[in-house]
C-alpha positions as CSV (number, residue, x, y, z in Angstrom):
1,M,-224.5,-168.4,225.1
2,K,-224.5,-172.0,226.4
3,R,-226.6,-174.8,225.5
4,D,-228.6,-176.9,228.1
5,S,-228.3,-180.8,228.7
6,D,-231.2,-181.0,225.8
7,N,-228.4,-178.9,223.3
8,R,-231.0,-176.0,223.4
9,L,-229.5,-172.7,222.9
10,V,-229.7,-170.8,226.4
11,T,-229.0,-167.1,226.4
12,D,-229.0,-164.1,228.6
13,S,-231.9,-161.9,227.6
14,S,-230.5,-158.7,227.6
15,E,-227.2,-160.4,225.3
16,L,-230.0,-161.5,223.3
17,T,-231.5,-158.1,222.8
18,Q,-228.5,-156.3,222.5
19,T,-227.5,-158.9,219.9
20,L,-230.7,-158.3,217.8
21,K,-230.4,-154.7,218.0
22,K,-227.4,-154.9,216.0
23,I,-229.5,-156.1,212.8
24,S,-230.2,-152.9,210.8
25,Y,-233.8,-151.9,210.3
26,G,-235.6,-149.2,208.6
27,F,-239.3,-148.0,208.9
28,Y,-241.9,-148.4,206.6
29,V,-245.6,-147.6,206.6
30,L,-247.6,-150.6,205.5
31,T,-250.9,-150.2,203.7
32,T,-253.8,-152.3,202.6
33,K,-257.4,-152.1,201.3
34,A,-260.2,-154.6,201.5
35,N,-263.2,-154.3,199.6
36,A,-266.6,-154.0,201.7
37,N,-267.8,-157.3,199.9
38,D,-264.8,-159.3,201.4
39,I,-265.3,-158.0,204.9
40,Q,-268.7,-159.0,206.4
41,E,-268.7,-157.0,209.4
42,R,-268.1,-153.7,207.6
43,D,-270.5,-151.7,205.2
44,K,-267.5,-149.9,203.2
45,D,-264.2,-150.7,202.0
46,Y,-261.6,-150.8,204.8
47,F,-258.2,-149.6,205.0
48,A,-255.5,-150.6,207.5
49,A,-252.1,-149.2,207.9
50,G,-249.3,-149.4,210.2
51,L,-245.6,-148.7,211.2
52,V,-243.3,-151.9,210.1
53,S,-239.4,-152.6,210.4
54,W,-239.0,-156.0,209.8
55,V,-238.9,-156.0,206.0
56,S,-236.6,-157.8,203.2
57,Q,-236.3,-158.5,199.6
58,C,-236.4,-161.9,199.3
59,S,-236.5,-162.6,195.6
60,F,-234.9,-160.7,192.4
61,D,-236.5,-163.0,189.6
62,P,-239.3,-162.5,190.0
63,P,-239.3,-159.3,192.6
64,M,-240.7,-160.4,195.9
65,V,-240.3,-158.7,199.4
66,L,-241.3,-160.1,202.9
67,V,-242.8,-158.4,205.5
68,A,-243.5,-159.3,209.2
69,V,-246.8,-158.3,210.8
70,Q,-248.0,-158.7,214.3
71,K,-250.5,-161.6,214.5
72,Q,-253.1,-159.6,216.6
73,S,-253.0,-156.5,214.4
74,D,-255.7,-155.1,212.1
75,L,-253.2,-155.2,209.3
76,N,-252.8,-158.9,209.4
77,E,-256.4,-159.5,209.1
78,T,-257.1,-156.7,206.2
79,I,-253.7,-158.1,204.5
80,R,-255.3,-161.7,204.6
81,R,-258.7,-160.6,203.1
82,S,-257.2,-158.3,200.5
83,K,-254.1,-160.3,199.5
84,V,-252.4,-156.9,198.6
85,F,-250.1,-154.6,200.4
86,A,-248.0,-151.6,200.0
87,L,-244.9,-150.7,201.5
88,N,-244.2,-147.0,201.8
89,I,-240.5,-146.4,202.4
90,L,-239.7,-143.8,204.7
91,G,-236.9,-141.2,204.3
92,K,-234.9,-139.6,207.1
93,A,-237.2,-136.3,206.3
94,D,-240.4,-138.7,207.1
95,K,-239.6,-139.2,211.0
96,P,-243.0,-137.2,211.9
97,M,-244.8,-140.2,210.3
98,I,-244.0,-142.6,213.1
99,S,-246.1,-141.8,215.9
100,P,-249.5,-141.5,213.8
101,F,-248.7,-144.5,212.0
102,S,-247.9,-146.6,215.5
103,K,-251.6,-146.0,216.4
104,D,-255.3,-146.8,214.6
105,T,-255.7,-146.3,211.2
106,K,-258.2,-143.2,210.4
107,V,-259.0,-142.1,207.0
108,E,-260.5,-138.5,206.7
109,E,-260.8,-136.4,203.9
110,G,-258.3,-138.0,201.8
111,R,-255.7,-138.3,204.1
112,L,-254.3,-141.6,206.1
113,N,-253.8,-140.7,209.4
114,G,-253.3,-137.3,208.5
115,Y,-251.4,-137.7,205.3
116,K,-252.4,-137.3,201.9
117,Y,-252.6,-140.5,199.7
118,T,-253.4,-141.7,196.5
119,E,-254.7,-145.4,195.6
120,G,-252.1,-147.7,193.7
121,E,-252.7,-150.5,190.9
122,T,-253.6,-152.7,193.9
123,G,-256.0,-150.7,195.7
124,C,-253.6,-150.1,198.5
125,P,-253.1,-146.4,199.8
126,L,-249.8,-144.8,198.6
127,L,-248.5,-142.3,200.6
128,N,-247.8,-139.1,198.7
129,D,-244.8,-137.6,200.4
130,V,-242.8,-140.6,201.0
131,P,-239.7,-141.4,198.8
132,A,-240.6,-144.4,197.4
133,F,-243.5,-147.3,197.2
134,I,-243.8,-151.0,196.9
135,E,-247.2,-152.9,195.7
136,C,-247.5,-156.3,196.0
137,H,-249.7,-159.3,195.6
138,V,-249.6,-161.9,198.6
139,E,-247.9,-164.8,197.2
140,E,-247.4,-166.9,200.4
141,V,-248.2,-166.5,204.3
142,V,-246.0,-168.0,206.4
143,E,-247.3,-168.8,210.3
144,S,-245.4,-170.4,213.0
145,E,-245.9,-170.1,217.3
146,A,-244.2,-166.9,216.6
147,D,-245.9,-163.2,217.5
148,H,-245.6,-162.2,213.5
149,V,-247.0,-163.3,210.6
150,L,-244.8,-163.1,207.4
151,F,-246.4,-162.0,204.1
152,I,-244.5,-162.7,201.0
153,G,-245.4,-160.5,198.4
154,K,-244.8,-160.5,194.5
155,V,-243.8,-157.0,193.3
156,V,-246.6,-155.6,190.9
157,N,-245.9,-151.9,191.0
158,T,-243.1,-149.4,192.2
159,G,-242.7,-145.8,192.1
160,M,-239.7,-143.6,192.9
161,R,-240.8,-140.2,194.4
162,N,-237.5,-138.8,195.7
163,P,-234.1,-141.0,194.2
164,V,-231.6,-138.9,196.7
165,A,-233.7,-139.3,199.8
166,E,-231.9,-141.5,202.2
167,P,-234.2,-144.3,204.2
168,L,-235.0,-143.8,207.8
169,M,-233.3,-146.2,210.0
170,E,-234.5,-147.2,213.3
171,W,-231.3,-146.2,215.3
172,E,-231.7,-142.6,214.2
173,T,-235.1,-142.5,216.1
174,E,-236.2,-142.8,219.6
175,Y,-238.4,-145.7,218.6
176,H,-237.1,-149.1,218.9
177,Y,-238.9,-152.3,217.7
178,G,-236.4,-154.9,216.9
179,G,-234.8,-156.8,219.8
């Protein structure tokens, strides 16, 4: 990497991409639910779900997590209105969930994109078969000129369904989001 005459960092985009890919990412399904009275354009409760990989714990006391969500996504709009989200942590056995949650959200017959769920304390969908989940109330929204918005959530509920399941890492799949 080099610096230009104004001391700004200049990098070869392929080098930057390869470097950013060295940061480890897991895969998660982020879910939320907004009540009908919070969304004027809809006449019923609205669910949004999507695949995310940029997630981090950001505080022990109180426990908090940070999630990056694309600005143009339905998740962004719905989390802003509901002020809650759930992080469904995928395990290695959950690879088949990647493709369905990379698409628009569909709720049919007690299933979210084809997978059974229950509603958590926040009303967010919790996928029944994932190893663990974390429910949060939004404490802060961080915006910039970047293409993602950061939601910082205070943990209000967790559940461990399969303590021996190993998390699904991005590099173990054919899908790549970071870098």
